[in-house]
N, C-alpha and C positions, 0 to 999 in steps of 0.2 A: 730540536721539534719538542712540542709539549703537548699532552693531552690532559684533561680536566675530568673530574667524575662527573660533572653536568654537560658531557658530551660536546665540549669545546676543545680546539686545538689552535696552535699558533706554530708559526714556522719563520725562521730568519734565513734568507740566503746571504746574509752579510751586507746586502744594501738595503733591501726592502723587507717588510714584516707582513706576513699573510696571516689570517686568522678568520675563523667561522665555526660553524657547527658541524659535527660529523655522526654518522650512524655506523655501528660495527656489522661487519659481514662476515661470511664464513671465513674468507681468508685474508681479512685486513679492515679497510673502513671505506666509507664513501662521503666525500665532502659535500656539505649541505650547500643549498644555493645562495647562502648567504656569505659565502666565501669572499672576502677582499683582501686588497692589497695596498699597501702605501705605493707612491708613484716616484719615488726617488730614482733619477737617472744614473748611469754608470757609463762614463766615458772611457773607460780602461779597456784594454785588449788582452787581458789575463785570460787564458783560456780555461782555467780551472774555475775562476770565478763565474765566467760565462757560462759554463756547462752548470754550474750550481744554481745560477740563476734560471736557466731554461728548465732544470729538473722540478726545482720547488714552484715554479710558475705552472707546471702541470697540475699541481694541485686545484687550480681554480677551473682548470680544462676537464678534469677527471669526472666531475659529475656527470650524469647520475652513474658513471662507472665506478667500480670498487678500485681502490688502491691495495694491491697485494702487500701484506707484511710478513716478514719472517723474524722472528726474536730468537737470538742464540743466549740462553742463560748458562750454559756450561762454561763459557768462558770468561775471562776477565779482560777488559772491560765486557760488560754485557752490551750486545749490540742489536739493532733492529735495521733490517735492510728492507727498503721499500722499493717495489718496481712500479713505474708509472709510465705508460706509454713509451716503452724503451728506454727509459732512463732507470737507473739503479742508484738510489741514494743510501748511503750506510750512517747510522747514528750511533754513537758510543753513550752509554749512560754516565751521567756525573758532568757531562758539558754544562756550562754555564748558559742560563736561559737568557733570552735577549732582554737587555736592561729596559727597553721601552714597551714590554710586553703589557698588554691592557690585562685589567684584573678580570677575573671571571663575572658575569653578571650577577650571579648569586653569591658572590664573594668567597666560593670555595675554589681550591685548587687542586 
């Protein structure tokens, strides 16, 4: 998951890539109405991959509701945990961004 200073985000579930704008909230962020996703299919049955896809897809369904985020900076690696409609997603800082991530419209990142 990637956030930019111009209020854009991108997220990969390993199959599809979601992106859009966001606004910050008291407990996390709220995805914008422009959140979109690629539409690649996944024919596999890996339960972990399927759970990741379902959890990330909730970002498009979360609007206008907030996605709660808790960041742990006292540990290595730094982690962010998101709670979205019953799904809990944990991200570690330092992971490689999706190679097909579109550039920010303003050119900043």
